[in-house]
C-alpha positions as CSV (number, residue, x, y, z in Angstrom):
1,M,112.1,-16.2,-87.2
2,N,112.8,-13.1,-85.3
3,V,115.6,-13.9,-82.9
4,T,115.7,-10.5,-81.3
5,G,112.4,-11.2,-79.4
6,Q,110.5,-8.3,-81.0
7,S,106.9,-8.6,-82.2
8,A,106.0,-7.3,-85.6
9,V,102.5,-6.3,-84.4
10,F,102.9,-5.1,-80.8
11,G,106.4,-3.9,-80.9
12,R,109.1,-4.9,-78.5
13,R,108.1,-7.5,-76.0
14,K,109.3,-7.3,-72.4
15,E,111.1,-10.3,-71.1
16,P,109.7,-12.0,-67.9
17,H,111.5,-11.3,-64.7
18,T,113.9,-14.1,-63.6
19,V,114.8,-14.7,-60.0
20,I,118.2,-16.5,-59.6
21,I,119.0,-18.2,-56.3
22,A,122.6,-19.5,-55.9
23,R,123.4,-21.9,-53.2
24,G,127.0,-23.2,-53.3
25,N,127.5,-24.9,-56.6
26,E,123.7,-25.1,-57.1
27,I,122.0,-22.3,-58.9
28,R,118.2,-22.1,-59.2
29,H,116.2,-19.5,-61.1
30,F,112.5,-18.7,-61.2
31,T,110.6,-16.9,-63.8
32,I,108.0,-14.5,-62.4
33,R,105.1,-13.7,-64.7
34,P,103.3,-10.3,-64.4
35,W,100.0,-11.9,-63.6
36,L,101.6,-13.9,-60.7
37,A,103.1,-10.7,-59.3
38,A,99.7,-9.0,-59.5
39,F,98.0,-11.9,-57.7
40,I,100.6,-11.9,-55.0
41,G,100.3,-8.1,-54.6
42,S,96.5,-8.3,-54.4
43,G,96.7,-11.0,-51.7
44,L,99.1,-8.9,-49.6
45,A,96.9,-5.9,-50.0
46,A,93.8,-7.8,-48.9
47,I,95.6,-9.1,-45.9
48,A,96.7,-5.7,-44.9
49,I,93.2,-4.2,-45.3
50,G,91.7,-7.1,-43.3
51,Y,94.3,-6.5,-40.6
52,L,93.4,-2.8,-40.5
53,L,89.7,-3.5,-40.4
54,A,90.1,-6.0,-37.6
55,T,92.3,-3.6,-35.7
56,S,89.7,-0.8,-36.1
57,Y,86.9,-3.1,-35.0
58,L,88.8,-4.1,-31.9
59,V,89.5,-0.4,-31.1
60,L,85.9,0.8,-31.9
61,R,84.0,-2.3,-30.7
62,D,82.7,-0.7,-27.5
63,D,81.3,2.3,-29.3
64,L,79.6,0.1,-31.9
65,I,78.1,-2.2,-29.3
66,G,76.9,0.8,-27.2
67,A,75.3,2.4,-30.3
68,T,73.6,-0.9,-31.2
69,T,72.3,-1.3,-27.7
70,A,71.0,2.2,-27.5
71,R,69.2,1.7,-30.9
72,Q,67.6,-1.5,-29.7
73,A,66.6,0.2,-26.4
74,R,64.9,3.0,-28.4
75,M,63.1,0.5,-30.5
76,Q,62.0,-1.5,-27.4
77,Q,60.8,1.7,-25.8
78,A,58.8,2.7,-28.9
79,Y,57.2,-0.7,-29.0
80,E,56.4,-0.5,-25.3
81,D,54.9,3.0,-25.7
82,R,52.7,1.7,-28.6
83,I,51.6,-1.3,-26.6
84,S,50.7,1.0,-23.6
85,A,48.7,3.3,-25.9
86,L,46.9,0.3,-27.4
87,R,46.2,-1.1,-23.9
88,A,44.9,2.3,-22.7
89,Q,42.7,2.5,-25.8
90,V,41.3,-1.0,-25.1
91,D,40.7,0.0,-21.5
92,R,38.8,3.2,-22.5
93,I,36.7,1.2,-25.0
94,T,36.0,-1.4,-22.3
95,S,35.1,1.2,-19.7
96,R,32.8,3.0,-22.2
97,Q,31.1,-0.3,-23.0
98,L,30.6,-1.1,-19.3
99,L,29.3,2.5,-18.8
100,D,26.9,2.2,-21.7
101,Q,25.6,-1.1,-20.3
102,Q,25.2,0.3,-16.8
103,L,23.3,3.3,-18.2
104,M,21.0,1.1,-20.2
105,E,20.3,-1.0,-17.2
106,T,19.6,2.1,-15.2
107,K,17.3,3.4,-17.8
108,V,15.4,0.2,-18.1
109,S,15.0,0.1,-14.3
110,E,13.7,3.6,-14.4
111,L,11.3,2.8,-17.2
112,L,10.0,-0.2,-15.5
113,Q,9.6,1.8,-12.3
114,R,7.6,4.4,-14.1
115,Q,5.4,1.8,-15.8
116,T,4.8,0.2,-12.4
117,Q,3.9,3.7,-11.1
118,L,1.4,4.1,-14.0
119,S,-0.1,0.7,-13.3
120,Q,-0.5,1.6,-9.7
121,R,-2.1,4.9,-10.7
122,H,-4.4,3.0,-13.0
123,G,-5.5,0.9,-10.0
124,R,-6.3,4.1,-8.1
125,L,-8.0,5.8,-11.0
126,G,-10.3,2.8,-11.8
127,P,-12.6,3.3,-8.8
128,L,-12.5,7.1,-9.4
129,F,-13.4,6.8,-13.0
130,E,-16.2,4.3,-12.1
131,R,-17.4,6.8,-9.5
132,A,-17.2,9.6,-12.0
133,E,-19.3,7.6,-14.4
134,N,-22.0,7.3,-11.9
135,D,-21.8,10.8,-10.5
136,V,-20.8,13.0,-13.5
137,G,-21.9,10.7,-16.3
138,T,-18.6,11.3,-18.1
139,V,-16.0,8.5,-18.6
140,P,-12.6,8.8,-20.2
141,A,-12.6,7.1,-23.6
142,E,-9.7,4.9,-22.4
143,D,-7.4,5.0,-19.4
144,P,-4.0,5.8,-20.9
145,A,-2.3,3.4,-18.5
146,A,-4.2,0.5,-20.2
147,T,-2.1,1.2,-23.3
148,A,1.0,0.1,-21.5
149,K,0.4,-3.6,-21.9
150,P,3.1,-6.3,-21.2
151,D,2.7,-7.8,-24.6
152,K,3.7,-4.6,-26.4
153,R,7.5,-4.6,-25.8
154,A,10.5,-2.8,-27.1
155,E,13.6,-5.0,-27.0
156,V,17.0,-3.6,-26.5
157,T,20.0,-5.9,-26.7
158,G,22.8,-4.5,-24.6
159,S,26.1,-5.5,-23.0
160,I,29.0,-5.6,-25.3
161,N,31.6,-7.4,-23.3
162,Q,29.1,-9.9,-21.8
163,P,26.5,-12.2,-23.3
164,A,23.6,-10.3,-24.8
165,Q,20.8,-9.4,-22.5
166,T,17.3,-8.5,-23.5
167,Y,15.4,-5.7,-21.7
168,A,11.6,-5.5,-22.3
169,V,9.9,-2.3,-21.6
170,A,6.1,-1.8,-22.1
171,G,4.4,1.2,-23.4
172,L,5.6,1.8,-27.0
173,G,3.8,3.9,-29.5
174,A,5.6,7.1,-28.6
175,D,5.0,10.5,-30.1
176,L,8.4,12.1,-30.7
177,G,6.8,15.5,-30.5
178,S,5.5,15.1,-27.0
179,A,6.6,16.8,-23.8
180,D,10.1,17.1,-22.4
181,T,11.5,14.0,-20.8
182,R,12.8,15.8,-17.7
183,P,13.2,14.9,-14.9
184,F,13.9,11.4,-16.3
185,S,17.7,11.1,-15.9
186,L,20.6,9.7,-17.8
187,W,19.4,10.4,-21.3
188,S,21.8,11.2,-24.2
189,T,24.6,9.0,-22.9
190,R,26.5,9.5,-26.2
191,A,28.4,12.8,-25.5
192,D,30.4,12.2,-28.7
193,P,28.1,10.5,-31.2
194,L,29.7,8.3,-33.8
195,P,29.3,9.0,-37.5
196,S,27.1,6.0,-37.8
197,D,24.7,4.9,-35.1
198,S,26.0,2.3,-32.8
199,A,23.9,-0.1,-30.6
200,A,24.2,2.4,-27.7
201,D,23.0,5.2,-30.0
202,R,20.0,3.2,-31.2
203,A,19.2,2.3,-27.6
204,D,19.4,5.9,-26.6
205,K,16.9,6.9,-29.2
206,L,14.6,4.0,-28.3
207,F,14.8,4.9,-24.6
208,V,14.0,8.5,-25.3
209,S,11.0,7.4,-27.4
210,I,9.7,5.1,-24.7
211,N,10.2,7.8,-22.1
212,Q,8.3,10.3,-24.2
213,S,5.5,7.8,-24.6
214,L,5.2,7.3,-20.8
215,K,5.4,11.0,-20.3
216,S,2.5,11.4,-22.7
217,I,0.5,8.8,-20.9
218,E,1.2,10.5,-17.6
219,N,0.1,13.9,-19.0
220,D,-3.0,12.3,-20.5
221,Q,-3.9,10.8,-17.1
222,L,-3.5,14.2,-15.4
223,S,-5.5,15.9,-18.1
224,R,-8.4,13.4,-17.8
225,I,-8.4,13.7,-14.0
226,S,-8.5,17.5,-14.3
227,T,-11.3,17.3,-16.8
228,L,-13.3,15.0,-14.6
229,A,-12.8,17.3,-11.6
230,D,-13.9,20.3,-13.6
231,N,-17.0,18.5,-14.8
232,A,-17.8,17.4,-11.3
233,Y,-17.4,21.0,-10.0
234,K,-19.5,22.3,-12.9
235,S,-22.3,19.8,-12.1
236,A,-22.2,20.7,-8.5
237,D,-22.3,24.4,-9.3
238,A,-25.3,23.9,-11.7
239,I,-27.2,22.0,-8.9
240,Q,-26.3,24.6,-6.3
241,Q,-27.3,27.5,-8.5
242,A,-30.6,25.8,-9.5
243,L,-31.5,25.2,-5.8
244,Q,-30.5,28.7,-4.8
245,A,-32.4,30.3,-7.6
246,A,-35.5,28.5,-6.5
247,G,-34.9,29.7,-2.9
248,L,-34.2,26.1,-1.7
249,P,-31.7,25.6,1.1
250,V,-28.2,24.3,0.6
251,D,-26.3,23.2,3.7
252,S,-22.8,24.3,2.6
253,D,-21.1,26.6,0.2
254,F,-19.9,24.0,-2.2
255,G,-17.6,24.5,-5.1
256,K,-14.4,26.5,-5.4
257,N,-13.8,30.2,-6.0
258,E,-10.7,30.3,-8.2
259,S,-10.3,34.0,-7.7
260,D,-9.9,33.8,-3.9
261,V,-6.6,31.9,-3.7
262,G,-3.2,32.4,-2.2
263,G,-0.3,30.8,-0.3
264,P,3.4,30.2,-0.7
265,L,4.9,28.6,-3.8
266,I,5.8,25.0,-3.2
267,P,7.0,23.2,-6.4
268,L,5.6,19.7,-7.0
269,D,7.2,16.7,-8.6
270,S,5.2,14.4,-10.9
271,S,4.0,12.1,-8.1
272,M,2.9,15.0,-5.9
273,I,1.0,16.5,-8.9
274,F,-0.7,13.3,-9.5
275,D,-1.7,12.9,-5.8
276,S,-2.9,16.5,-5.8
277,K,-5.0,16.0,-8.9
278,V,-6.5,12.8,-7.5
279,K,-7.3,14.5,-4.3
280,E,-8.9,17.4,-6.2
281,L,-11.0,14.9,-8.2
282,D,-12.0,13.1,-5.0
283,E,-13.0,16.3,-3.3
284,A,-15.0,17.4,-6.4
285,L,-16.8,14.1,-6.5
286,D,-17.5,14.4,-2.7
287,T,-18.9,17.8,-3.3
288,L,-21.1,16.6,-6.1
289,D,-22.2,13.6,-4.1
290,Q,-23.1,15.8,-1.2
291,L,-25.1,18.2,-3.4
292,K,-26.8,15.3,-5.1
293,K,-27.9,14.0,-1.7
294,E,-29.2,17.4,-0.8
295,A,-31.1,17.6,-4.0
296,R,-32.4,14.1,-3.8
297,R,-33.9,14.7,-0.4
298,L,-36.0,17.5,-1.9
299,P,-39.3,16.7,-3.7
300,L,-38.1,17.7,-7.1
301,A,-39.6,14.9,-9.2
302,N,-42.9,15.1,-11.0
303,P,-45.6,13.0,-9.3
304,A,-47.5,12.5,-12.5
305,P,-45.1,12.7,-15.4
306,G,-46.7,13.1,-18.8
307,H,-50.0,14.4,-17.3
308,S,-51.2,18.0,-17.7
309,V,-51.9,20.4,-14.8
310,T,-55.5,21.1,-14.4
311,S,-55.2,23.6,-11.5
312,P,-52.0,25.4,-10.4
313,F,-50.9,26.6,-7.0
314,G,-52.3,29.9,-5.8
315,V,-55.6,31.9,-5.7
316,R,-58.3,30.4,-7.9
317,T,-62.1,30.2,-8.2
318,D,-63.3,27.4,-6.0
319,P,-64.7,24.6,-8.3
320,L,-67.6,23.9,-5.9
321,L,-68.5,27.3,-4.4
322,G,-67.4,29.5,-7.3
323,T,-65.7,32.0,-4.9
324,A,-62.0,32.9,-4.7
325,A,-60.0,30.5,-2.6
326,L,-56.4,29.5,-2.1
327,H,-55.3,26.3,-3.8
328,S,-52.5,24.9,-1.7
329,G,-51.2,22.5,-4.3
330,M,-51.3,21.4,-8.0
331,D,-53.8,19.2,-9.6
332,F,-52.7,16.7,-12.3
333,R,-55.2,15.1,-14.6
334,A,-55.0,11.4,-13.9
335,P,-57.4,8.5,-14.5
336,I,-58.8,6.4,-11.6
337,G,-56.4,3.7,-10.6
338,M,-53.1,5.3,-11.9
339,A,-50.1,4.6,-9.6
340,A,-49.2,7.6,-7.5
341,K,-45.5,7.8,-6.7
342,V,-43.7,9.7,-4.0
343,T,-41.3,12.4,-5.4
344,A,-38.5,12.0,-2.8
345,P,-37.4,9.5,-0.1
346,G,-39.0,9.9,3.2
347,I,-41.2,8.5,6.0
348,V,-45.0,8.2,5.8
349,T,-46.5,10.4,8.5
350,K,-50.2,10.2,7.5
351,A,-52.0,7.6,5.5
352,G,-55.9,7.6,5.5
353,W,-58.9,9.8,5.2
354,N,-58.3,13.5,5.8
355,G,-61.4,15.7,5.3
356,G,-61.4,17.5,1.9
357,Y,-58.3,15.6,0.8
358,G,-60.2,12.4,0.9
359,R,-57.8,9.5,1.0
360,M,-54.4,11.2,1.6
361,V,-50.8,10.2,2.2
362,E,-48.3,12.7,3.7
363,V,-44.5,11.9,3.5
364,D,-41.9,13.7,5.6
365,H,-38.6,14.2,3.6
366,G,-36.6,15.9,6.4
367,N,-35.3,19.4,6.8
368,G,-38.9,20.5,7.3
369,F,-40.1,19.4,3.8
370,A,-43.2,17.2,3.3
371,T,-45.4,16.3,0.4
372,R,-49.1,15.4,0.3
373,Y,-51.0,13.3,-2.2
374,G,-54.8,13.7,-2.1
375,H,-58.0,12.3,-3.6
376,L,-56.6,8.8,-3.8
377,S,-58.8,5.9,-4.5
378,E,-56.5,3.5,-2.7
379,I,-53.6,3.8,-0.2
380,D,-50.8,1.2,-0.3
381,V,-48.5,2.4,2.5
382,T,-48.7,2.7,6.3
383,V,-47.6,5.3,8.8
384,G,-44.0,5.0,9.7
385,E,-43.0,3.2,6.5
386,K,-39.8,4.4,4.9
387,L,-40.1,5.1,1.2
388,D,-37.6,5.5,-1.6
389,A,-38.0,8.1,-4.3
390,G,-40.5,6.8,-6.9
391,A,-42.2,4.3,-4.5
392,I,-45.9,3.8,-5.1
393,I,-48.0,5.1,-2.3
394,G,-51.5,4.3,-3.8
395,K,-53.8,4.9,-6.7
396,T,-55.3,8.1,-8.0
397,G,-59.0,8.7,-7.7
398,S,-61.6,11.3,-6.8
399,S,-62.2,10.9,-3.1
400,G,-63.0,13.8,-0.8
401,R,-63.8,17.3,-2.1
402,S,-63.3,16.7,-5.8
403,T,-65.1,17.2,-9.0
404,G,-63.3,14.4,-10.9
405,P,-60.4,11.9,-10.9
406,H,-57.1,13.7,-10.5
407,L,-54.0,13.8,-8.2
408,H,-53.7,16.7,-5.8
409,Y,-50.0,17.3,-5.0
410,E,-48.7,19.6,-2.3
411,V,-45.2,20.6,-1.1
412,R,-44.9,22.0,2.4
413,H,-42.0,23.5,4.3
414,N,-42.4,23.7,8.1
415,G,-46.1,23.2,7.6
416,E,-46.5,26.1,5.1
417,A,-47.6,25.3,1.6
418,I,-45.1,26.2,-1.2
419,D,-45.7,26.3,-4.9
420,P,-44.7,22.9,-6.3
421,L,-43.8,24.5,-9.6
422,R,-40.6,25.8,-8.1
423,F,-39.5,22.3,-7.2
424,L,-40.6,20.9,-10.6
425,T,-38.6,23.6,-12.4
426,V,-35.5,22.9,-10.4
427,G,-36.1,19.1,-10.9
428,R,-36.1,19.6,-14.7
429,K,-32.8,21.6,-14.5
430,V,-30.9,19.2,-12.3
431,A,-32.4,15.9,-13.6
432,Q,-29.4,15.4,-15.9
433,Y,-27.0,15.6,-13.0
434,L,-29.0,13.4,-10.6
């Protein structure tokens, strides 16, 4: 046993510290181990550090609180700015949606208004087309306004913030290559089109398509009106030229001379153009009607259609005497009892026996024109009777100074005999127009 307190392994061992406390006759001693001294020292150090930290906090508390408050204020301001930006974005989207809805409603209103206008035009054009059919003999294949039927609809669902509404617009079947849509307003509402088509974009395309279809219909209407007016003027010119070529009178200078024009330039909108075209067509039909009335009052029809002429107008050898004589009319080969028809409307001025004419009927057609029908076997009209063109005045025969059954036909103007062939030639030319 090693009494010196040394360790064979670790060398000399330190003795623990001993604290001796003397109090009178009583003496106490404590032995302090190293680990206990270290523990106590650590505790004292922790207390000192805590005290220093607490003191520093108390000294710097206001600065820390201010910094924290400022940081929170900055965070709150950032959140508020973000919320404001989001709210502004929502407001912009809402305003854009409302604007799109208003624009769609405006477009639909304009489309419906234009369709109503086309329907009204169709009502005005109906009688004109019917009149043109009777006067010109040309009818449009189909009135374009008739294609805009209520059962053919394009449905556009619009309103983003409100319940869906359905707008129905007639008149689809658009040709995207047709005329410009101006002056139709409010097209292309998407100033900044989205990468993918939205409902408003699709509505824009559909509205443009419908508007182009209505524009095409309107242009087709105007084109058909212009064609009818041109045909009416051409028919009137043909009748007028035929009458003038034959030396027959025409009351007025009908038609239009497109080279003799002038006046200030006054631009027209679509409604004024339509009214102008309708007025032009109406005037053309009036002109044609007037010329037809003029022509129908003239004895232009053939009194014996399908029957050959046995003796023309002019100087001939008299069939009874064999000498030269003036033949004041035309003789048509006709069997006894064939119906003799008047060649124009008029009033019977003579009906009975008239010398070499035998049984004769004379009809006054006005404007100095009159026709005579001689060698009749029977007279079926009386003096003063009003006749329509084609009315039967009697039956052919061989009465009076005649060598056989035939119809003697004369045309007179102010009592002077005129070659009926002139009237028959004009009648053949204008028959298709009358």
